[in-house]
C-alpha positions as CSV (number, residue, x, y, z in Angstrom):
1,M,-45.6,-35.9,49.9
2,S,-44.6,-37.4,46.6
3,D,-41.6,-39.6,46.0
4,D,-40.0,-37.0,43.8
5,S,-39.3,-34.5,46.6
6,A,-37.7,-34.6,50.0
7,V,-38.6,-32.6,53.1
8,L,-35.8,-30.8,54.9
9,R,-36.5,-29.9,58.4
10,T,-34.6,-27.0,59.9
11,E,-35.0,-24.7,63.0
12,A,-36.7,-22.2,60.7
13,G,-39.2,-24.8,59.5
14,E,-39.7,-27.3,56.8
15,A,-38.7,-26.9,53.1
16,T,-39.4,-29.1,50.2
17,I,-36.5,-30.1,48.0
18,E,-37.2,-31.2,44.5
19,E,-34.7,-33.8,43.2
20,A,-32.7,-32.9,40.2
21,A,-33.5,-34.4,36.9
22,A,-31.8,-37.7,36.4
23,T,-28.2,-37.4,35.3
24,P,-27.7,-38.7,31.7
25,S,-25.9,-41.9,31.4
26,L,-22.3,-42.0,30.2
27,E,-23.3,-43.3,26.8
28,E,-25.7,-40.3,26.4
29,Q,-23.0,-37.9,27.4
30,L,-20.5,-39.5,25.0
31,A,-23.1,-39.3,22.1
32,A,-23.7,-35.6,22.9
33,A,-20.0,-34.8,23.0
34,N,-19.4,-36.7,19.7
35,A,-22.3,-34.8,18.1
36,R,-20.8,-31.4,19.2
37,A,-17.3,-32.6,18.0
38,D,-18.7,-33.5,14.6
39,E,-20.5,-30.2,14.4
40,N,-17.3,-28.2,15.3
41,Y,-15.3,-30.3,12.8
42,G,-17.8,-29.4,10.1
43,K,-17.5,-25.7,11.0
44,F,-13.7,-26.0,10.9
45,L,-13.8,-27.6,7.4
46,L,-16.1,-24.8,6.2
47,S,-13.8,-22.2,7.6
48,V,-10.7,-23.7,6.0
49,A,-12.5,-23.9,2.7
50,D,-13.7,-20.3,3.0
51,F,-10.2,-19.1,3.9
52,D,-8.6,-21.0,0.9
53,N,-11.2,-19.4,-1.4
54,Y,-10.5,-16.0,0.0
55,R,-6.7,-16.5,-0.4
56,K,-7.2,-17.6,-4.0
57,R,-9.5,-14.6,-4.8
58,M,-7.0,-12.2,-3.2
59,Q,-4.1,-13.6,-5.2
60,R,-6.2,-13.3,-8.4
61,D,-7.0,-9.7,-7.6
62,I,-3.3,-8.9,-6.8
63,D,-2.2,-10.6,-10.1
64,S,-4.8,-8.6,-12.0
65,M,-3.7,-5.3,-10.4
66,V,0.0,-6.0,-11.2
67,S,-0.8,-7.0,-14.7
68,S,-2.9,-3.9,-15.3
69,R,-0.2,-1.6,-13.8
70,R,2.5,-3.3,-15.9
71,R,0.4,-2.8,-19.0
72,M,-0.2,0.9,-18.3
73,L,3.6,1.4,-17.8
74,L,4.5,-0.4,-21.0
75,E,1.9,1.6,-22.9
76,R,3.6,4.8,-21.7
77,L,7.0,3.5,-22.8
78,L,6.0,2.5,-26.3
79,P,6.1,6.1,-27.7
80,V,9.7,6.3,-26.4
81,L,10.6,3.1,-28.2
82,D,8.9,4.3,-31.4
83,N,11.0,7.5,-31.3
84,L,14.2,5.5,-30.8
85,Q,13.4,3.3,-33.8
86,R,12.6,6.3,-36.0
87,A,15.9,7.9,-35.0
88,L,17.8,4.8,-36.0
89,Q,16.0,4.5,-39.3
90,S,16.4,8.2,-40.3
91,N,19.2,9.5,-42.5
92,A,19.3,12.8,-40.5
93,S,22.4,14.8,-39.8
94,V,24.2,14.4,-36.5
95,E,22.6,17.5,-35.1
96,M,19.1,16.4,-36.0
97,L,19.8,12.9,-34.6
98,R,21.1,14.4,-31.4
99,G,18.0,16.6,-31.1
100,G,15.7,13.6,-31.6
101,L,17.6,11.6,-29.0
102,E,17.4,14.5,-26.5
103,Q,13.6,14.6,-27.1
104,T,13.4,10.9,-26.6
105,L,15.4,11.1,-23.4
106,R,13.0,13.9,-22.1
107,G,10.0,11.6,-23.0
108,F,11.6,8.7,-21.1
109,E,12.4,10.9,-18.1
110,A,8.8,12.2,-18.1
111,V,7.5,8.6,-18.0
112,M,9.8,7.8,-15.1
113,A,8.8,10.9,-13.2
114,G,5.1,10.0,-13.8
115,E,5.9,6.7,-12.1
116,G,7.4,8.5,-9.1
117,V,11.0,7.9,-10.0
118,K,13.3,10.8,-9.1
119,P,17.0,11.2,-9.7
120,V,19.3,11.4,-6.6
121,E,21.2,14.7,-6.8
122,V,24.7,14.1,-5.3
123,Q,27.0,16.2,-7.5
124,G,29.0,18.6,-5.2
125,E,27.5,17.2,-2.0
126,P,29.3,15.3,0.7
127,F,29.5,11.6,0.0
128,D,26.7,9.7,1.5
129,P,27.0,5.9,1.3
130,R,23.2,5.5,1.8
131,V,22.5,7.0,-1.6
132,A,25.8,6.7,-3.5
133,E,28.4,4.1,-4.3
134,A,32.0,5.3,-4.6
135,V,33.6,3.8,-7.7
136,G,36.7,5.9,-7.7
137,T,38.5,8.9,-6.3
138,A,40.0,12.0,-7.7
139,T,42.3,14.8,-6.3
140,P,40.8,18.0,-7.5
141,D,42.0,21.4,-6.2
142,G,39.6,23.6,-4.2
143,V,37.2,20.7,-3.4
144,A,36.7,19.5,0.2
145,E,37.6,15.9,0.9
146,D,34.8,13.3,0.6
147,T,32.8,15.5,-1.8
148,V,31.2,14.0,-4.9
149,V,33.1,15.5,-7.8
150,E,31.6,13.4,-10.6
151,V,28.5,11.2,-11.1
152,T,29.3,8.2,-13.4
153,E,25.8,6.7,-13.2
154,K,22.7,8.5,-11.8
155,G,20.9,7.1,-8.8
156,Y,17.2,7.1,-8.4
157,T,14.5,6.9,-5.7
158,L,11.0,5.6,-6.0
159,G,8.5,6.8,-3.4
160,G,11.2,7.9,-1.0
161,E,13.1,4.6,-1.2
162,L,16.4,4.1,-3.0
163,L,15.8,2.4,-6.3
164,R,19.4,2.4,-7.4
165,P,22.4,4.2,-5.7
166,A,24.4,6.7,-7.7
167,K,27.9,5.7,-8.8
168,V,30.3,8.5,-8.1
169,I,33.8,9.7,-8.0
170,V,34.8,11.2,-4.6
171,A,37.4,13.8,-3.8
172,K,40.4,12.5,-1.8
173,H,43.5,14.5,-1.1
174,R,46.9,12.9,-1.0
175,D,48.7,12.7,2.3
176,E,51.8,14.9,2.0
């Protein structure tokens, strides 16, 4: 038999055992571990750089979308601005000026509606502090208490979320 193997004798017979390859020295193990660590560190640095590039690219894309959307909105508002300027420059009668302002208001409301902005309808409804802000009270006859009797400033929603609460006058009855 060769020096590389050992013979194991058991009741069942003899078996040859090959010796395992020589265990690498500690210096070789350290060198291999350092090589793996350097490789992993290099991969880590590449990943960090890739993520930073991705973050910057996403920010540029978001900025571009916001800028484009802002530009589209402003382009839609410019005709409203033009109409207001024309109204101020004209020497029209009060009725004609009022008609022009009403048309301008309708144009502005159309732009707002096109952007998904909707007015909150609270007149005659029970006061709801989630969509309205009470700025005063009144004591009208024939109106239930805590009912909105007047809207001093309209409220608006955007996509189902409250953009601005309505400012309202609420019915309150005097205690007698």
